[in-house]
N, C-alpha and C positions, 0 to 999 in steps of 0.2 A: 503495500499499500507507500502511495505519493502523499505528501500533505502539500498544498496549494493555499499563496497567500494572494489576498485580495491586492491588486494594484490601486490603491483611492484615488493617484490623480487620473484615470482611466476611468472610472467605475463611478454610479450612478445609483441609491434605492432611489426610486421615486413613486408617487402615483399622484391620480386627479377627482376631480368632483364637479359635477354638474352642481353651478352655482344660480339660484335666482332661475333656477327650468332653463337658463338661455345661451350660458357660458360656463367654461372651466375653470377651476382656480389647479393649478398642477404646483406642488412641492416635493420638497427632500428632506431627507435625514444626514445629517452632515456628519454625526457620528456613528462607526457600528464594525462592530469586528466578524470575523468568519471563522468555521471549523470545517473545511471543505479537507476529504479525501478520496482516491480514488484507487483503483488499479491499475484504469484506462482511463484518464479525462474526456479524452475523445467521446469514448465509448459509453462511459460513464459507468463502466462496469465496475460492482462493487462499491457505488461512491454514498458514500454520506455528508451530508451540510445540514448545519448551523451557523445560524445568523442570530447576533445579539444587537439590536438597533437600541440608543439611546434616546427616548422620548425628547427628553429637552433641545435635541438639537434640530428640532424640526424646522424646516425654513422655507413658508411662500414668498419670500421677499415682500413681507407686509411685517413690520413689527408687531404691531395691534394683534393683527390674526393670529400670529403664531405665539404670542403671551396668552392669549384665551385657550390655543388648543392645547398649550401642556397646562390651563386650568383645569378645575376640577369639571367643567361645562365638559369636557373632554376627557382627555387623556388622563387629567390626574395625574401627573410626572411626581409628585411629591411624595404619591403612595403608590404607584406600579412606573418607576422609573425605566423600564424595557421592556421591547417589543421582542418576540423571541419565535424564529421558526426552524423547526429539526423535521431533519425529513424521516421520513419514515419506511420508502421504499422508491424504486425509479424503474417507470415503464418506459424502455425503447421505442417508439411510435415510430420514426423510420430512421435513415442514413446519418440525421444531423438534428432530430424532435424529438422530443422527450418529455414525460409526462413526472412530473417531481409531486409525489404525494408528501405530505405534512404537517405537522401540527403547527397552529400557530395560535400565539399566546396574546393579547393584550389587555389590562387590563383585569387579568390573572384571570381571566374564562379563553381556555384553549378549545377550538375547532379543527376539523380537520381541512386542507383545502389542497388543492393540486394546480400546482403554477404549470404552464405549457410555455418548456423550454427550448431553446433551441441554439444551439453550439456554431459561432458563426464565424470560426477559421481560428489559425494560429500562424503565428509565425517568429521571428526572430528580429527583438529591439534593437535600437542604435546600440545598444549598452550588452547587446550577444545576449542576452537572456532569453529563454523560449516564455511564448506568451502566449494564453486561451483565452476566447471570449465567448463567453454566452449571453443572450438576454432570455430571461423569464417574464413570464405577464401573468396575470391572475385578476378576478375581481371578487371585492367579498363586501357583505352588506354587514353597514357599521354597525346597525342593532345587534347582532350577531356579538359584538364585544364591549355592549354599552356604552358605545359612541353616540348619547339620545338627545344632545343639543339640537332645538331644530328653532324657527321661527315660522308660522303661517304666512303667507305674501297678502296682501291687500288683494292682488289681481287674481288671484287662487294658487296652488300649487306653495312650495317649500324652498327655504332661504337655500337649503343643502339638502342635495341627494343621496339619498341611504348607499348606493352603489357607490365603490371606490373601485377605480382601476390601481391597479400596481404593477411596477414595471423595474424589474431590478435587469440591470446591465451591468458585467462584473469580467475584467479581465484578471487576468489569472497568472500568478508565475510558480513552476512547483519552486518547495524550500527542500 
């Protein structure tokens, strides 16, 4: 088994949510860590993935919104400082596509989810280091994780949709 490290300057853990029923707000988490092992990373053979996110590192490029997101109305980061995803098994769908099944824990609520992951390639960077890249996507319902805050709009609908799109782009280097 080989271990892999995230190249943080070329990786992103992001999300988006519909706002006021008409647009999308995008955000990222700026602080996270991972434990990734695999016998063969390209084939995801015997792979295991655990990602831990620091909730307080959320960034939507709006300080007031970010402060609200870490408050008890949303993530309650003082009580629940981490989001954790742990893979339970990985299913190969085709040459470059995988279903990564696992458990996602937010606010002490753990639910099974599935990421659809794509191996996007590998190469040698200018510093002669091997690089492997993946993109994984999933959709979660924030209410499933007790992220309940919302406001009804006068025109109908709600301020924030329940569905959150999650996109993880990782560039990995073998250790």
